[in-house]
N, C-alpha and C positions, 0 to 999 in steps of 0.2 A: 503492498498498500505506500502513494505515495504520500512524502512528510509537506502537510503544507502550513510554514511558519506562522506567528503571529506577527503583529502587526510592530514594527520594531516601537520598541516605549511602553507596550500595553506590560503590565504583571499580570502573570499566568500563574496558577497554582499546580502544580504538578502533585504534592502530597501536601499530607496537615500543615508540614512544617520544611517546605520545600516551594521556592516560589523561582520562576524565571522572565529577566527582559528581556529584549535580544537587542541589542546595539544595531545601529544604524549604519552598518558598515561592510555591507554586504562585498563582495569582490568572488572569482575565482578562488582565492588562496581561503574566504573564512565561509566560504556557502551565503549563507542569508545572513549573517552575521553573526559576532560572536554573543553567548549564551554568560549574562551574569546572573547569580544566583544568590538568592535571600533566603540562607540555613537560617531555622530557629522559628518560635513565636516571642516575643520578648525583647532577650538580646538576639540581635540578630549577626550575624559571618554575611560577610558580603567574599563570594568567592569570582573570581577574574572581574573586577571593574570595568573593564573594557578599555576604547580608546580616551583621550578627553575631550568628550562635548561635551558642553553645557545643557544639553536637552538629556544628552542620557543620565550625566549627574541627577537632574532634575527628576526622571521619571524613579530612579532608587529612592530620590530622599522623599519623591509623591508615595511610594509603594509603603510605605511602615507607617504599621497605624498610631494612634493615639498613645498609645504606652508601650510603643517600639524603639529603640537604638539600635544603631550599628555599634557592637562591643569587639569586633575583628575586621579586618582587610586580610582574605587570603590568598594568593598568588599561584599558577599555577606554574610558570617559566616566564620569562621575562622576555614578550615578543610584544609589538605597539598595540596588536588590537586584543592583548589580556591585561596589559599594566600599569597606562603611562594615566590613568583616572586614579589612583590607585593615592596620589602622593596629594588632591586634592580633595577627595574622599576625606583622608586621613587628617587632613587641614580645616573639613568642617564638621566632621564627627568625631574630635580625637579618640577615631579608633587606631592602632598601631596593624601594621602593613605586617604579616607572615609570607615568609617563602623562603626557602633552599638558602636562596643567596642571590647576589648579582645575577648581572645573565651570564659570566663563563663560567661562575661556582660549578664546580664539580666533572671540571672539563677534564676527560683522563691522560696522562701524560702524552699515548702516541695522539691527538688531536689536536695537542696545544704544541707536540714539535709538528706538525703538519703545516701550524695557524704561524710558529713563527718561522718556520722556511718560506711561508708565500706562496704564491701565484694557485691556489687553490677557489679562491672567489668567497664566497657565500656571503654572512653579514644580512640576510634577507630580513628584514622585520623584527632585527634587535634592538630591543631598549636601554642601548647603554645608559642611560640615566636614573633606573629603576638603582634603591638601594631599600628594602624591605628594615624597619624596625628588630625587627626579631627574625635572629634565620632559624630553621628547623632542622633537623636531620633524619635521616633513614629510621623509618619504625615510631619516630617519638610522639608521645600523648599528650594533648595540652585539654584545658576545660576552656571554653568558651560561653556565655550562656549556658550555662550548664549540663553541655552535651561534651561527649568524651569523640574529638577529633585525630585519628593517625595518621600522620603525615609518612609518604610512600615514596620513596626518591626514587624516579623512573627515565631518567639519564635516554635520551636515542634522538628525539627532535629536535632537543634543545641541553644541554649538560645540566641544568639546571631546575629540570622539568620534575613538579613532585602530582601526587594525584595524591585527594583525600576522601579518606573513608571515616565517615559516621554511621555505627551499625549496623546496615544491611546495603546500605548507599555505597556508591564511589562516584568520586567526581572528579574524573578522567582527565580532564585538559582538553589535550590534542593529541595523548597518546594512545584513546584507544576512541575511533570517532563511526558512527554506521554509515556515512555519507561517504566516505573517502576513507583512504589510507595517509598515516599521517608525514608530510611533508622530510626529506631527512637531505639537509644541505653541509657536506661539509664546510670545513672543522667546527664548526659551531652542532651539527649533528652526528651522528654518531653510531651506525648501521647493528653493529657490533652488542652496544649498549642497547641499542633498542631492543634486539632479540632476547637478552636478558634481562629486560624491563617486562616483556611481555610473561617470561616465564616468571620473574615475579607477581603477577597479576591473575596467574591462573590461581592460586594457592589464596585469593583473596576469596573466593565462596558470596559473594555479592550477590544482591536479588537485581540490579539496576545500575548501567551507569549513566552519569548525567554528565555529556561530553562538553567540551569547550567552544562547538558547533553544530547543527543540526539537532536531530531528534532523540530522548532517550534511549539506549542501547537494551532492549530487554533483556534478551539471553546474555550475558557478562563473555558468560566461558567459553558459550558457541562463535561468539566474537571474536575474541581471543584468538582461539586457535584457528580459522578464517585467516586472521590476521599475518598468522606464524606464517599459516602454509602460504599466502598469497608471499612473503615474503622470500619464500625458500623456491617456490617455482621460477618467481623474477630471475634469482639466484641461475638457476636452468637453464631457461634463457639466457642467461647474458652469457654463463661459459660453452652456450650451445654456438653463439651466436658469435662468441670470440674461435672460437675452431673452427668456423669457415671462416670465417675475414676478423684481420684485427680490425680497430678504431680508437677515434677517443668516444668519448661520453656520449656526444651528440650522435656522434654516427649511431653506437648501438640503439642508443635510445630511438631515433627516425625508424629502426631497420625492429625493434620489439613492440613498442608504442604505437599499433597502427591505426586503433580503433580510437585516438583521442583529436581533440581540436590543433592547431598548428600551436596558437595561440598558450597550449598547455608543454608545449614540448619543452620549452627552457628547464620547468620547473621536473619533468623528466628527466630530464639531464642530470638535473644536480639528485634526483636519485640511483639513476646508474653509476652517477660516479662515486655515491658513498655503497652500494656493493661493490665498486672494484676495487675501493679504495679496501673493504675487507673480503676481498679473493687474493688481492697482497699479503696480507695478509697469511692469510692459512697456505699462502704458498700456493694458489691455486690460475692465478693469472700474475700477471706483471706489466711492469709500465717503458714503454720506451723513451731514457731519457728521464730528465726531474718531471719528479711528480707534479705538476700541475693541472688545470681544469678543463688545458686543453691537450693535455699528452696522450701519445696512442699506447695502446695496450693489448697487450697480443695473451693466447697462453699460455701455461705454463705444463 
């Protein structure tokens, strides 16, 4: 069944204590826009406040009941469609901002070295100005508004990505969505970490995932398995393509992604590059010359 989004700015009740407000920032990468969640009743946790738009800020504040107040602002990751409003909303309400850390927090040694070497591009949509008031570690539990919320570190889409578990719900950010797979753009994104994070989420036994974009994920276990299988299938396609002919990430994307709009090929290219880097680490492929976003790769 096709997902019909609510009008941007409307507050939609998903459960007794979960409401969602869609930000007015639709795009090929954000689908209909960013989902901002209001978790709780009375003391409210805002999850992913979204872009710094006055209309969205006003919609969040307008959704509060007479006896409600925002007690915390939780950010899944530091992308410009998720975090910029956090600072202004915190100033307006006095609520602290919680996250894993700044945009590059948690970056693996391998990705850090690739960043220092340069030539990989990346940096799409990163909120480099984002700085939380409180940092959360993997597995840490905090009590906010009378609720116990657990932070689950899920790097891959971005190194500082967190999911938030509360009861039998997980707010999954951009790691697990129903409408699309996550974009992984090195060195900000790390496919090896992404796959490990999927493994971690298999153990949550959650009833529902509430993602950063699109409809709720009604069968989390099935969707996580589907995403894992999708990445392994893509890996096999890339290996098969390299066995036929070497090429750059863009060359391979055009050969493999034959059913998407041309405007999405750049994003597909970044995902292929992430796979190629992982394959090089696994000694299943190698790059010819210096590793850059335009480097040629061949089977090994």
